PDB file as gemmi writes it, atoms N, CA and C in Angstrom:
CRYST1    1.000    1.000    1.000  90.00  90.00  90.00 P 1                      
ATOM      1  N   MET A   1       0.898  36.514 -67.284  1.00  0.00           N  
ATOM      2  CA  MET A   1      -0.519  36.444 -67.517  1.00  0.00           C  
ATOM      3  C   MET A   1      -1.101  35.318 -66.666  1.00  0.00           C  
ATOM      4  N   LEU A   2      -2.202  35.594 -66.013  1.00  0.00           N  
ATOM      5  CA  LEU A   2      -2.911  34.563 -65.263  1.00  0.00           C  
ATOM      6  C   LEU A   2      -3.737  33.738 -66.236  1.00  0.00           C  
ATOM      7  N   LEU A   3      -3.661  32.427 -66.109  1.00  0.00           N  
ATOM      8  CA  LEU A   3      -4.415  31.558 -67.007  1.00  0.00           C  
ATOM      9  C   LEU A   3      -5.641  30.991 -66.299  1.00  0.00           C  
ATOM     10  N   PRO A   4      -6.779  31.004 -66.980  1.00  0.00           N  
ATOM     11  CA  PRO A   4      -7.967  30.368 -66.419  1.00  0.00           C  
ATOM     12  C   PRO A   4      -7.748  28.860 -66.287  1.00  0.00           C  
ATOM     13  N   THR A   5      -8.524  28.230 -65.420  1.00  0.00           N  
ATOM     14  CA  THR A   5      -8.444  26.792 -65.218  1.00  0.00           C  
ATOM     15  C   THR A   5      -9.830  26.180 -65.379  1.00  0.00           C  
ATOM     16  N   ALA A   6      -9.901  25.109 -66.164  1.00  0.00           N  
ATOM     17  CA  ALA A   6     -11.143  24.359 -66.333  1.00  0.00           C  
ATOM     18  C   ALA A   6     -10.962  22.985 -65.697  1.00  0.00           C  
ATOM     19  N   ILE A   7     -12.020  22.510 -65.044  1.00  0.00           N  
ATOM     20  CA  ILE A   7     -11.997  21.213 -64.378  1.00  0.00           C  
ATOM     21  C   ILE A   7     -12.933  20.277 -65.120  1.00  0.00           C  
ATOM     22  N   LEU A   8     -12.419  19.094 -65.504  1.00  0.00           N  
ATOM     23  CA  LEU A   8     -13.232  18.085 -66.184  1.00  0.00           C  
ATOM     24  C   LEU A   8     -13.888  17.190 -65.148  1.00  0.00           C  
ATOM     25  N   VAL A   9     -15.224  17.246 -65.088  1.00  0.00           N  
ATOM     26  CA  VAL A   9     -15.999  16.421 -64.170  1.00  0.00           C  
ATOM     27  C   VAL A   9     -17.131  15.788 -64.964  1.00  0.00           C  
ATOM     28  N   ASP A  10     -17.217  14.463 -64.929  1.00  0.00           N  
ATOM     29  CA  ASP A  10     -18.288  13.738 -65.629  1.00  0.00           C  
ATOM     30  C   ASP A  10     -18.399  14.129 -67.101  1.00  0.00           C  
ATOM     31  N   GLY A  11     -17.272  14.269 -67.762  1.00  0.00           N  
ATOM     32  CA  GLY A  11     -17.255  14.546 -69.196  1.00  0.00           C  
ATOM     33  C   GLY A  11     -17.524  15.989 -69.583  1.00  0.00           C  
ATOM     34  N   MET A  12     -17.602  16.898 -68.618  1.00  0.00           N  
ATOM     35  CA  MET A  12     -17.869  18.299 -68.918  1.00  0.00           C  
ATOM     36  C   MET A  12     -16.790  19.176 -68.286  1.00  0.00           C  
ATOM     37  N   TYR A  13     -16.206  20.073 -69.110  1.00  0.00           N  
ATOM     38  CA  TYR A  13     -15.248  21.033 -68.574  1.00  0.00           C  
ATOM     39  C   TYR A  13     -16.003  22.212 -67.978  1.00  0.00           C  
ATOM     40  N   MET A  14     -15.633  22.590 -66.762  1.00  0.00           N  
ATOM     41  CA  MET A  14     -16.233  23.737 -66.100  1.00  0.00           C  
ATOM     42  C   MET A  14     -15.136  24.748 -65.803  1.00  0.00           C  
ATOM     43  N   LEU A  15     -15.315  25.965 -66.283  1.00  0.00           N  
ATOM     44  CA  LEU A  15     -14.357  27.020 -65.996  1.00  0.00           C  
ATOM     45  C   LEU A  15     -14.478  27.353 -64.521  1.00  0.00           C  
ATOM     46  N   TRP A  16     -13.391  27.132 -63.782  1.00  0.00           N  
ATOM     47  CA  TRP A  16     -13.473  27.326 -62.353  1.00  0.00           C  
ATOM     48  C   TRP A  16     -12.784  28.600 -61.906  1.00  0.00           C  
ATOM     49  N   ASP A  17     -11.526  28.703 -62.177  1.00  0.00           N  
ATOM     50  CA  ASP A  17     -10.768  29.848 -61.703  1.00  0.00           C  
ATOM     51  C   ASP A  17     -10.263  30.633 -62.904  1.00  0.00           C  
ATOM     52  N   GLY A  18     -10.283  31.930 -62.812  1.00  0.00           N  
ATOM     53  CA  GLY A  18      -9.776  32.760 -63.897  1.00  0.00           C  
ATOM     54  C   GLY A  18     -10.853  33.221 -64.861  1.00  0.00           C  
ATOM     55  N   HIS A  19     -12.117  33.126 -64.450  1.00  0.00           N  
ATOM     56  CA  HIS A  19     -13.181  33.524 -65.368  1.00  0.00           C  
ATOM     57  C   HIS A  19     -13.109  35.004 -65.728  1.00  0.00           C  
ATOM     58  N   HIS A  20     -12.598  35.852 -64.827  1.00  0.00           N  
ATOM     59  CA  HIS A  20     -12.445  37.268 -65.164  1.00  0.00           C  
ATOM     60  C   HIS A  20     -11.409  37.445 -66.270  1.00  0.00           C  
ATOM     61  N   THR A  21     -10.331  36.684 -66.187  1.00  0.00           N  
ATOM     62  CA  THR A  21      -9.309  36.735 -67.235  1.00  0.00           C  
ATOM     63  C   THR A  21      -9.887  36.282 -68.561  1.00  0.00           C  
ATOM     64  N   ALA A  22     -10.642  35.187 -68.551  1.00  0.00           N  
ATOM     65  CA  ALA A  22     -11.248  34.681 -69.789  1.00  0.00           C  
ATOM     66  C   ALA A  22     -12.204  35.704 -70.383  1.00  0.00           C  
ATOM     67  N   GLN A  23     -13.001  36.349 -69.556  1.00  0.00           N  
ATOM     68  CA  GLN A  23     -13.937  37.354 -70.054  1.00  0.00           C  
ATOM     69  C   GLN A  23     -13.203  38.559 -70.638  1.00  0.00           C  
ATOM     70  N   GLU A  24     -12.134  38.965 -69.992  1.00  0.00           N  
ATOM     71  CA  GLU A  24     -11.352  40.093 -70.502  1.00  0.00           C  
ATOM     72  C   GLU A  24     -10.712  39.749 -71.847  1.00  0.00           C  
ATOM     73  N   MET A  25     -10.212  38.531 -71.983  1.00  0.00           N  
ATOM     74  CA  MET A  25      -9.612  38.114 -73.253  1.00  0.00           C  
ATOM     75  C   MET A  25     -10.679  38.078 -74.353  1.00  0.00           C  
ATOM     76  N   LYS A  26     -11.855  37.611 -74.001  1.00  0.00           N  
ATOM     77  CA  LYS A  26     -12.965  37.591 -74.961  1.00  0.00           C  
ATOM     78  C   LYS A  26     -13.323  39.018 -75.368  1.00  0.00           C  
ATOM     79  N   ARG A  27     -13.365  39.927 -74.403  1.00  0.00           N  
ATOM     80  CA  ARG A  27     -13.677  41.328 -74.671  1.00  0.00           C  
ATOM     81  C   ARG A  27     -12.656  41.958 -75.609  1.00  0.00           C  
ATOM     82  N   GLN A  28     -11.408  41.520 -75.492  1.00  0.00           N  
ATOM     83  CA  GLN A  28     -10.334  42.051 -76.330  1.00  0.00           C  
ATOM     84  C   GLN A  28     -10.209  41.288 -77.650  1.00  0.00           C  
ATOM     85  N   ASN A  29     -11.206  40.470 -77.972  1.00  0.00           N  
ATOM     86  CA  ASN A  29     -11.298  39.750 -79.251  1.00  0.00           C  
ATOM     87  C   ASN A  29     -10.215  38.695 -79.464  1.00  0.00           C  
ATOM     88  N   TYR A  30      -9.771  38.068 -78.379  1.00  0.00           N  
ATOM     89  CA  TYR A  30      -8.861  36.928 -78.543  1.00  0.00           C  
ATOM     90  C   TYR A  30      -9.605  35.839 -79.322  1.00  0.00           C  
ATOM     91  N   THR A  31      -8.914  35.171 -80.215  1.00  0.00           N  
ATOM     92  CA  THR A  31      -9.548  34.080 -80.963  1.00  0.00           C  
ATOM     93  C   THR A  31      -9.365  32.741 -80.266  1.00  0.00           C  
ATOM     94  N   SER A  32      -8.424  32.673 -79.339  1.00  0.00           N  
ATOM     95  CA  SER A  32      -8.254  31.490 -78.506  1.00  0.00           C  
ATOM     96  C   SER A  32      -7.787  31.961 -77.130  1.00  0.00           C  
ATOM     97  N   ILE A  33      -8.135  31.176 -76.124  1.00  0.00           N  
ATOM     98  CA  ILE A  33      -7.794  31.536 -74.755  1.00  0.00           C  
ATOM     99  C   ILE A  33      -6.935  30.430 -74.159  1.00  0.00           C  
ATOM    100  N   PRO A  34      -5.678  30.734 -73.785  1.00  0.00           N  
ATOM    101  CA  PRO A  34      -4.855  29.714 -73.133  1.00  0.00           C  
ATOM    102  C   PRO A  34      -5.468  29.352 -71.791  1.00  0.00           C  
ATOM    103  N   MET A  35      -5.398  28.077 -71.451  1.00  0.00           N  
ATOM    104  CA  MET A  35      -6.086  27.623 -70.252  1.00  0.00           C  
ATOM    105  C   MET A  35      -5.409  26.384 -69.683  1.00  0.00           C  
ATOM    106  N   TRP A  36      -5.412  26.275 -68.361  1.00  0.00           N  
ATOM    107  CA  TRP A  36      -5.013  25.044 -67.684  1.00  0.00           C  
ATOM    108  C   TRP A  36      -6.229  24.132 -67.636  1.00  0.00           C  
ATOM    109  N   TYR A  37      -6.007  22.831 -67.736  1.00  0.00           N  
ATOM    110  CA  TYR A  37      -7.084  21.850 -67.633  1.00  0.00           C  
ATOM    111  C   TYR A  37      -6.746  20.847 -66.542  1.00  0.00           C  
ATOM    112  N   ILE A  38      -7.734  20.499 -65.724  1.00  0.00           N  
ATOM    113  CA  ILE A  38      -7.573  19.486 -64.692  1.00  0.00           C  
ATOM    114  C   ILE A  38      -8.609  18.404 -64.944  1.00  0.00           C  
ATOM    115  N   ASP A  39      -8.149  17.177 -65.170  1.00  0.00           N  
ATOM    116  CA  ASP A  39      -9.037  16.033 -65.377  1.00  0.00           C  
ATOM    117  C   ASP A  39      -9.153  15.287 -64.054  1.00  0.00           C  
ATOM    118  N   THR A  40     -10.326  15.338 -63.431  1.00  0.00           N  
ATOM    119  CA  THR A  40     -10.490  14.728 -62.114  1.00  0.00           C  
ATOM    120  C   THR A  40     -10.285  13.217 -62.144  1.00  0.00           C  
ATOM    121  N   ALA A  41     -10.502  12.582 -63.295  1.00  0.00           N  
ATOM    122  CA  ALA A  41     -10.321  11.129 -63.390  1.00  0.00           C  
ATOM    123  C   ALA A  41      -8.851  10.731 -63.236  1.00  0.00           C  
ATOM    124  N   MET A  42      -7.942  11.668 -63.469  1.00  0.00           N  
ATOM    125  CA  MET A  42      -6.515  11.367 -63.368  1.00  0.00           C  
ATOM    126  C   MET A  42      -5.971  11.571 -61.951  1.00  0.00           C  
ATOM    127  N   ILE A  43      -6.795  12.108 -61.076  1.00  0.00           N  
ATOM    128  CA  ILE A  43      -6.371  12.344 -59.691  1.00  0.00           C  
ATOM    129  C   ILE A  43      -6.638  11.081 -58.877  1.00  0.00           C  
ATOM    130  N   THR A  44      -5.615  10.568 -58.240  1.00  0.00           N  
ATOM    131  CA  THR A  44      -5.770   9.325 -57.460  1.00  0.00           C  
ATOM    132  C   THR A  44      -6.383   9.618 -56.091  1.00  0.00           C  
ATOM    133  N   ASP A  45      -7.041   8.609 -55.552  1.00  0.00           N  
ATOM    134  CA  ASP A  45      -7.604   8.731 -54.198  1.00  0.00           C  
ATOM    135  C   ASP A  45      -6.500   9.016 -53.187  1.00  0.00           C  
ATOM    136  N   GLU A  46      -5.344   8.409 -53.402  1.00  0.00           N  
ATOM    137  CA  GLU A  46      -4.211   8.612 -52.498  1.00  0.00           C  
ATOM    138  C   GLU A  46      -3.785  10.081 -52.488  1.00  0.00           C  
ATOM    139  N   THR A  47      -3.720  10.699 -53.651  1.00  0.00           N  
ATOM    140  CA  THR A  47      -3.352  12.116 -53.747  1.00  0.00           C  
ATOM    141  C   THR A  47      -4.348  12.983 -52.993  1.00  0.00           C  
ATOM    142  N   VAL A  48      -5.626  12.693 -53.182  1.00  0.00           N  
ATOM    143  CA  VAL A  48      -6.687  13.453 -52.516  1.00  0.00           C  
ATOM    144  C   VAL A  48      -6.551  13.344 -51.001  1.00  0.00           C  
ATOM    145  N   GLU A  49      -6.381  12.122 -50.507  1.00  0.00           N  
ATOM    146  CA  GLU A  49      -6.271  11.895 -49.067  1.00  0.00           C  
ATOM    147  C   GLU A  49      -5.018  12.538 -48.483  1.00  0.00           C  
ATOM    148  N   GLU A  50      -3.890  12.404 -49.184  1.00  0.00           N  
ATOM    149  CA  GLU A  50      -2.640  12.984 -48.698  1.00  0.00           C  
ATOM    150  C   GLU A  50      -2.727  14.506 -48.593  1.00  0.00           C  
ATOM    151  N   ALA A  51      -3.521  15.115 -49.480  1.00  0.00           N  
ATOM    152  CA  ALA A  51      -3.671  16.577 -49.458  1.00  0.00           C  
ATOM    153  C   ALA A  51      -4.710  17.028 -48.436  1.00  0.00           C  
ATOM    154  N   GLY A  52      -5.410  16.064 -47.821  1.00  0.00           N  
ATOM    155  CA  GLY A  52      -6.369  16.403 -46.775  1.00  0.00           C  
ATOM    156  C   GLY A  52      -7.778  16.701 -47.272  1.00  0.00           C  
ATOM    157  N   PHE A  53      -8.106  16.222 -48.456  1.00  0.00           N  
ATOM    158  CA  PHE A  53      -9.441  16.443 -49.008  1.00  0.00           C  
ATOM    159  C   PHE A  53     -10.242  15.146 -49.002  1.00  0.00           C  
ATOM    160  N   THR A  54     -11.550  15.284 -49.243  1.00  0.00           N  
ATOM    161  CA  THR A  54     -12.418  14.109 -49.174  1.00  0.00           C  
ATOM    162  C   THR A  54     -12.836  13.574 -50.539  1.00  0.00           C  
ATOM    163  N   ASP A  55     -12.755  14.401 -51.587  1.00  0.00           N  
ATOM    164  CA  ASP A  55     -13.089  13.893 -52.922  1.00  0.00           C  
ATOM    165  C   ASP A  55     -12.287  14.614 -54.000  1.00  0.00           C  
ATOM    166  N   ARG A  56     -12.303  14.051 -55.191  1.00  0.00           N  
ATOM    167  CA  ARG A  56     -11.483  14.562 -56.301  1.00  0.00           C  
ATOM    168  C   ARG A  56     -11.887  15.968 -56.741  1.00  0.00           C  
ATOM    169  N   VAL A  57     -13.177  16.235 -56.797  1.00  0.00           N  
ATOM    170  CA  VAL A  57     -13.623  17.557 -57.252  1.00  0.00           C  
ATOM    171  C   VAL A  57     -13.181  18.631 -56.264  1.00  0.00           C  
ATOM    172  N   GLU A  58     -13.345  18.357 -54.986  1.00  0.00           N  
ATOM    173  CA  GLU A  58     -12.899  19.294 -53.954  1.00  0.00           C  
ATOM    174  C   GLU A  58     -11.398  19.584 -54.108  1.00  0.00           C  
ATOM    175  N   TYR A  59     -10.620  18.543 -54.316  1.00  0.00           N  
ATOM    176  CA  TYR A  59      -9.178  18.700 -54.514  1.00  0.00           C  
ATOM    177  C   TYR A  59      -8.888  19.483 -55.791  1.00  0.00           C  
ATOM    178  N   ALA A  60      -9.620  19.184 -56.875  1.00  0.00           N  
ATOM    179  CA  ALA A  60      -9.400  19.873 -58.151  1.00  0.00           C  
ATOM    180  C   ALA A  60      -9.722  21.368 -58.048  1.00  0.00           C  
ATOM    181  N   VAL A  61     -10.753  21.695 -57.307  1.00  0.00           N  
ATOM    182  CA  VAL A  61     -11.107  23.112 -57.097  1.00  0.00           C  
ATOM    183  C   VAL A  61      -9.978  23.821 -56.364  1.00  0.00           C  
ATOM    184  N   TRP A  62      -9.441  23.184 -55.329  1.00  0.00           N  
ATOM    185  CA  TRP A  62      -8.307  23.759 -54.613  1.00  0.00           C  
ATOM    186  C   TRP A  62      -7.103  23.906 -55.543  1.00  0.00           C  
ATOM    187  N   LEU A  63      -6.832  22.871 -56.313  1.00  0.00           N  
ATOM    188  CA  LEU A  63      -5.698  22.879 -57.247  1.00  0.00           C  
ATOM    189  C   LEU A  63      -5.848  23.978 -58.276  1.00  0.00           C  
ATOM    190  N   ALA A  64      -7.053  24.184 -58.781  1.00  0.00           N  
ATOM    191  CA  ALA A  64      -7.301  25.260 -59.748  1.00  0.00           C  
ATOM    192  C   ALA A  64      -6.930  26.611 -59.153  1.00  0.00           C  
ATOM    193  N   GLY A  65      -7.263  26.817 -57.904  1.00  0.00           N  
ATOM    194  CA  GLY A  65      -6.923  28.077 -57.241  1.00  0.00           C  
ATOM    195  C   GLY A  65      -5.423  28.241 -57.051  1.00  0.00           C  
ATOM    196  N   GLN A  66      -4.705  27.146 -56.909  1.00  0.00           N  
ATOM    197  CA  GLN A  66      -3.250  27.207 -56.755  1.00  0.00           C  
ATOM    198  C   GLN A  66      -2.544  27.570 -58.053  1.00  0.00           C  
ATOM    199  N   ASN A  67      -3.189  27.290 -59.183  1.00  0.00           N  
ATOM    200  CA  ASN A  67      -2.589  27.571 -60.484  1.00  0.00           C  
ATOM    201  C   ASN A  67      -2.591  29.052 -60.812  1.00  0.00           C  
ATOM    202  N   MET A  68      -3.395  29.825 -60.114  1.00  0.00           N  
ATOM    203  CA  MET A  68      -3.518  31.257 -60.418  1.00  0.00           C  
ATOM    204  C   MET A  68      -2.354  31.991 -59.874  1.00  0.00           C  
TER     205      MET A  68                                                      
END                                                                             
């Protein structure tokens, strides 16, 4: 099963990748939806730079896509 991914930015979780899966689970009356979470505050500047990105959110968006 593909799991949706939510990214925490400025105290708000945003469903980034897997929204079709989440909608399908909702349609099938799931009472809870398993999900990956990425907290941008936990991503170091060094990690972002080493991966070739310029900011944490950009890196988190890429990372969310890799989780699918």
